[in-house]
C-alpha positions as CSV (number, residue, x, y, z in Angstrom):
1,M,98.4,66.4,162.5
2,T,95.8,69.7,163.6
3,D,92.4,68.6,165.2
4,G,92.4,66.0,162.3
5,I,94.0,67.7,159.1
6,P,97.4,66.6,157.9
7,Q,100.6,68.9,157.3
8,H,99.6,69.2,154.3
9,L,96.4,69.5,152.0
10,G,96.8,69.0,148.2
11,K,100.4,71.2,147.9
12,Y,99.7,73.3,150.6
13,E,101.3,73.4,154.2
14,V,98.5,73.1,156.6
15,K,100.3,75.8,160.0
16,N,98.3,77.2,162.8
17,E,94.5,77.9,162.9
18,I,93.8,81.3,162.3
19,S,90.1,81.2,163.1
20,R,87.0,78.4,162.7
21,G,83.2,79.5,162.3
22,S,80.0,77.8,161.2
23,M,81.3,76.9,157.9
24,G,84.6,75.2,158.4
25,I,88.1,75.9,160.4
26,V,90.7,78.7,158.7
27,F,94.1,77.6,159.5
28,L,97.6,79.4,158.3
29,G,99.2,77.4,155.3
30,H,101.6,78.4,152.6
31,D,102.2,77.7,148.4
32,P,105.6,76.4,148.1
33,Y,105.2,77.3,144.6
34,I,104.5,80.5,144.6
35,D,105.9,81.3,148.0
36,R,103.5,83.8,149.5
37,P,101.3,82.6,152.4
38,V,97.5,81.3,152.1
39,A,94.3,81.3,154.4
40,I,92.7,77.9,153.7
41,K,89.6,77.2,154.3
42,V,88.6,73.4,155.8
43,A,85.2,72.0,155.9
44,L,83.9,70.3,159.1
45,A,84.2,66.5,159.4
46,E,81.2,66.5,161.0
47,S,78.9,68.7,159.0
48,L,80.7,66.6,155.9
49,N,79.4,63.8,157.9
50,D,75.8,64.6,158.8
51,P,73.7,62.2,157.2
52,E,70.9,64.3,157.2
53,S,72.7,67.6,156.1
54,G,75.8,66.5,154.7
55,D,75.3,67.1,151.0
56,R,74.0,70.2,151.8
57,Y,76.5,71.8,153.6
58,R,78.9,70.3,150.9
59,K,77.7,71.9,148.6
60,M,77.7,75.1,150.4
61,F,81.3,75.1,151.3
62,F,82.0,74.7,147.5
63,N,79.8,77.2,146.6
64,E,81.6,80.1,148.1
65,A,84.8,78.7,145.2
66,H,82.3,78.9,142.7
67,T,80.9,82.4,143.4
68,A,83.3,84.6,145.3
69,G,86.2,82.5,142.7
70,K,85.1,84.3,139.6
71,L,85.4,87.6,141.3
72,T,88.7,89.7,141.2
73,H,88.3,93.1,143.3
74,P,91.1,94.3,146.2
75,N,88.2,94.9,148.4
76,I,86.8,90.9,148.2
77,I,88.8,89.0,149.6
78,S,90.7,86.4,146.6
79,I,89.7,82.5,146.3
80,Y,92.8,81.0,144.2
81,D,91.6,77.2,144.7
82,A,89.5,74.7,146.2
83,G,89.6,70.7,146.6
84,V,89.6,67.7,148.0
85,D,91.9,65.9,149.4
86,E,91.0,61.9,150.7
87,E,88.2,63.0,153.0
88,N,89.3,66.9,153.8
89,C,87.7,69.7,151.4
90,Y,89.6,73.1,151.4
91,I,89.3,76.1,149.7
92,I,92.7,78.3,149.4
93,M,91.8,82.6,149.9
94,E,94.3,85.6,150.2
95,Y,95.8,85.8,153.7
96,I,95.3,89.0,155.2
97,A,98.6,89.8,157.6
98,G,97.2,90.9,161.0
99,G,93.2,91.4,160.1
100,E,90.4,91.4,162.6
101,T,87.0,91.9,161.3
102,L,84.7,94.8,161.4
103,K,82.4,93.4,164.6
104,S,85.4,94.6,166.7
105,Y,83.9,98.4,165.9
106,T,80.5,98.3,166.7
107,R,80.9,98.2,170.2
108,P,80.5,102.0,171.6
109,E,83.8,102.0,173.6
110,K,85.6,101.5,170.2
111,L,84.2,103.4,167.4
112,L,86.4,104.4,164.6
113,P,86.1,107.8,163.1
114,I,82.7,109.2,161.1
115,E,85.2,110.1,158.1
116,K,86.6,106.2,158.5
117,V,83.1,104.5,158.3
118,V,82.4,106.2,155.2
119,E,84.8,105.6,153.9
120,I,84.8,101.9,154.4
121,I,81.2,102.1,154.1
122,F,82.5,102.8,150.4
123,K,85.2,100.7,149.6
124,C,82.5,97.6,151.1
125,A,79.3,99.8,148.2
126,K,81.9,99.5,146.0
127,A,83.1,96.2,146.1
128,L,79.1,94.8,146.3
129,D,78.8,97.0,142.9
130,Y,81.8,94.7,140.8
131,A,79.9,91.2,142.5
132,H,76.4,92.0,141.8
133,R,77.4,93.2,138.1
134,E,79.1,90.3,137.9
135,S,75.5,88.6,138.9
136,V,76.8,87.3,142.4
137,V,74.5,88.5,145.4
138,H,76.1,87.8,149.1
139,R,73.2,87.1,151.1
140,D,75.4,87.2,154.8
141,I,76.2,91.3,154.8
142,K,77.3,91.9,158.4
143,P,80.8,93.1,160.3
144,S,82.2,90.2,160.8
145,N,82.2,88.6,157.4
146,I,84.2,92.3,156.3
147,L,88.0,91.4,157.7
148,V,89.9,94.7,158.5
149,T,93.8,95.3,157.4
150,K,96.3,96.6,159.6
151,D,96.2,100.0,157.1
152,K,92.0,99.8,158.0
153,D,91.8,98.6,154.0
154,V,88.9,96.4,154.1
155,K,87.9,93.4,152.5
156,I,84.6,91.4,151.7
157,G,84.8,87.6,152.3
158,D,82.4,84.2,152.7
159,F,80.9,84.0,149.9
160,S,79.3,80.4,150.9
161,I,75.4,80.9,150.6
162,A,76.4,83.8,148.1
163,H,73.4,83.3,145.2
164,I,74.8,83.5,141.2
165,N,71.5,85.9,140.2
166,K,71.1,84.3,136.0
167,P,68.6,83.4,135.4
168,D,70.9,80.8,132.9
169,S,72.5,79.4,135.7
170,T,72.8,75.7,135.8
171,T,74.1,75.6,139.1
172,T,72.1,73.8,142.1
173,Q,71.8,76.4,145.4
174,A,70.4,76.6,148.7
175,G,67.6,78.1,149.5
176,G,64.9,78.7,151.8
177,V,66.0,81.7,154.2
178,M,69.4,81.7,154.4
179,G,71.7,84.7,155.9
180,S,72.4,86.1,159.4
181,P,68.6,87.2,160.9
182,K,69.7,90.4,162.4
183,Y,71.5,91.6,159.1
184,M,68.9,90.3,156.8
185,S,66.6,92.3,155.1
186,P,62.7,91.8,155.0
187,E,62.8,90.1,151.6
188,Q,65.0,87.6,153.2
189,L,62.8,87.1,155.4
190,N,59.7,86.7,153.9
191,E,61.4,84.1,151.4
192,E,61.2,86.3,148.4
193,H,63.4,86.7,145.3
194,V,66.6,88.0,146.2
195,T,68.6,90.6,144.6
196,N,71.5,93.0,145.1
197,R,69.1,95.8,146.7
198,T,69.3,92.7,149.9
199,D,72.8,93.6,150.2
200,L,72.6,97.2,150.0
201,F,70.1,96.7,153.2
202,S,72.4,94.7,155.0
203,L,75.2,97.6,154.0
204,G,72.7,99.3,155.7
205,V,72.9,98.1,158.9
206,V,76.8,97.8,158.9
207,M,77.4,101.6,158.9
208,Y,74.1,101.7,161.1
209,E,77.0,99.8,164.3
210,L,79.0,101.4,163.0
211,L,78.6,105.1,163.5
212,T,76.1,104.3,167.2
213,G,77.5,101.4,168.2
214,R,73.9,99.7,168.4
215,H,72.2,97.4,166.0
216,P,69.2,99.2,164.6
217,F,67.0,97.0,165.4
218,E,67.4,95.1,168.9
219,A,64.9,93.0,170.0
220,E,65.2,90.2,172.8
221,N,63.6,87.8,170.6
222,F,63.7,86.9,167.0
223,S,60.1,87.0,166.4
224,R,60.3,90.6,167.3
225,L,63.6,90.9,165.4
226,V,61.9,90.0,162.6
227,N,58.4,92.2,163.7
228,L,61.0,95.1,164.0
229,I,63.1,94.5,160.7
230,L,59.3,94.3,158.5
231,H,57.6,96.8,160.2
232,E,59.1,100.0,162.0
233,S,61.7,102.2,162.2
234,P,64.9,102.1,163.4
235,P,66.2,105.2,166.1
236,P,67.9,108.2,164.2
237,L,71.7,107.7,164.3
238,R,71.6,111.1,166.9
239,D,70.4,109.7,169.5
240,F,72.9,108.0,170.0
241,R,75.9,109.9,168.7
242,S,75.3,113.8,168.3
243,D,78.0,114.5,165.7
244,I,76.8,112.1,162.8
245,P,75.1,115.2,160.0
246,D,72.6,114.7,158.9
247,V,73.7,113.3,155.1
248,L,75.6,110.4,156.8
249,E,71.4,109.7,158.6
250,K,69.2,110.3,155.2
251,I,72.4,107.8,153.4
252,V,71.6,105.2,155.9
253,R,67.9,105.5,155.7
254,K,67.3,105.4,152.2
255,A,69.9,101.8,152.7
256,M,67.6,100.5,154.7
257,Q,64.4,101.0,153.6
258,K,62.0,98.3,153.7
259,N,60.5,98.4,150.2
260,A,63.9,97.2,148.2
261,D,62.9,99.3,145.1
262,D,62.8,102.9,147.5
263,R,66.5,101.7,148.5
264,Y,70.1,102.1,146.7
265,Q,69.3,100.3,143.3
266,M,73.1,99.6,142.9
267,G,75.6,99.4,145.2
268,L,77.9,102.9,142.7
269,E,73.9,105.0,143.8
270,L,75.2,104.6,147.5
271,A,79.3,104.7,146.8
272,T,78.3,108.0,145.2
273,D,76.6,110.1,148.1
274,L,79.3,108.8,150.5
275,S,81.3,110.6,148.6
276,K,79.0,113.5,148.3
277,A,79.1,113.0,152.3
278,F,82.9,112.9,152.5
279,D,83.2,116.1,150.9
280,Q,81.3,117.7,152.9
281,L,82.8,116.1,156.4
282,E,85.7,117.4,155.1
283,K,85.2,121.1,155.2
284,P,86.0,123.0,158.1
285,K,83.1,122.5,160.5
286,E,81.5,125.9,161.1
287,D,80.6,126.0,165.0
288,I,81.0,129.4,166.3
289,S,79.7,132.7,163.5
290,V,81.4,135.2,161.8
291,Q,80.0,137.4,164.6
292,E,81.1,135.3,167.8
293,M,84.5,135.2,166.3
294,F,84.8,138.7,165.6
295,N,83.9,139.4,169.3
296,S,86.6,136.3,170.8
297,V,89.3,138.0,168.4
298,K,88.5,141.5,169.7
299,K,88.4,140.6,173.0
300,L,91.8,139.8,172.7
301,E,95.1,142.2,174.3
302,F,97.3,141.5,171.2
303,F,94.9,143.5,169.3
304,Q,93.7,146.3,171.8
305,G,93.6,149.9,169.8
306,F,92.5,148.0,166.1
307,P,89.9,149.3,164.4
308,D,87.4,147.1,163.9
309,A,87.7,147.5,159.9
310,E,91.3,146.2,160.2
311,V,89.8,142.9,163.0
312,W,87.5,142.2,160.2
313,E,89.8,142.3,157.6
314,I,92.5,140.0,159.7
315,L,89.4,137.5,160.2
316,R,88.6,137.5,156.7
317,A,92.6,136.4,155.8
318,S,92.4,133.8,158.7
319,T,91.4,130.7,158.8
320,W,89.5,129.4,162.2
321,Q,90.6,126.3,163.5
322,D,90.0,123.7,166.9
323,Y,92.6,121.6,167.9
324,H,92.2,118.9,170.9
325,R,94.5,119.4,174.0
326,H,97.8,118.2,173.7
327,D,97.9,118.4,169.9
328,K,100.9,120.2,167.7
329,I,100.4,123.2,166.5
330,I,104.0,124.4,164.8
331,I,107.0,122.9,166.4
332,E,109.9,125.0,167.4
333,G,112.1,125.1,164.9
334,E,110.4,124.4,161.9
335,L,109.4,126.2,159.2
336,D,106.2,128.5,158.0
337,D,104.6,130.0,155.8
338,C,101.6,131.5,158.2
339,F,101.4,132.3,162.7
340,Y,99.1,131.6,164.6
341,I,96.8,133.6,167.6
342,L,95.6,131.0,169.7
343,V,91.6,133.3,170.9
344,V,91.1,130.5,173.8
345,G,94.0,128.1,175.8
346,K,97.5,128.4,176.1
């Protein structure tokens, strides 16, 4: 037994605990028929047995299986099965070995490279676009609900308060203010109709945090937080990180517009802009003017006596590159089809 959980739930073997949260405890398990590891999410007994909120909690718990169970996407955690074994309610999910949440990368001392952040949000936007086209709105997009694999791939999880945005849906779904306040859109806080654009607002908040290590709406209490989200613009990204390009500032701003009509309307639109931004990030940065390059090269002892025209010709045929200290430029013994001239450094 582990915290009252038996060694088996249905056909699945229950092993060690992985994590726990407000909606349940997650265990490492094993599917003996397919012979693969699985994650087993078990409902909290005390929440199920609460006389006032037990029924609502049970519906929310199995809501994840109902909503996410219909989704199949490489960047969404797969739901394999769900059931009840005696008094234990459980959901069987894809197990991500060595995974951690994006929350680890929202601290200033542990920020990811800008290119990696763009890649992560791009994948999340594509995954949400797919979910939205299947009429599923997550409603709780935040760093702790996005898992990062060992190779920095991402998986969106925890669809426990997800909403099926379909007129003919017959499923009873939880209403009221649902989500995590720091990542809620204005329409969520106002208890208005929630659409896919709510998830894109929340993803914009996540992107802001991953780029800066700061929350865009930092507040000392809930009422101040609500006022910031509803009425005030967050500080520019460059207030916290000077190397963030303007194109990313514009993307984050658009994602977090107060009026849902002014935001990205679909995840694919956001993903498209991120793809264009990524192409720009990959281009060599022109931090130094062509004239400055010429002046730096002309001063080198190697080029003493070279006519200006020949120095310009060399510059036009060359690529100006910057390297960090201890970077390997070329390794002795390896074949290469070019040579390097050190302008600064040794």
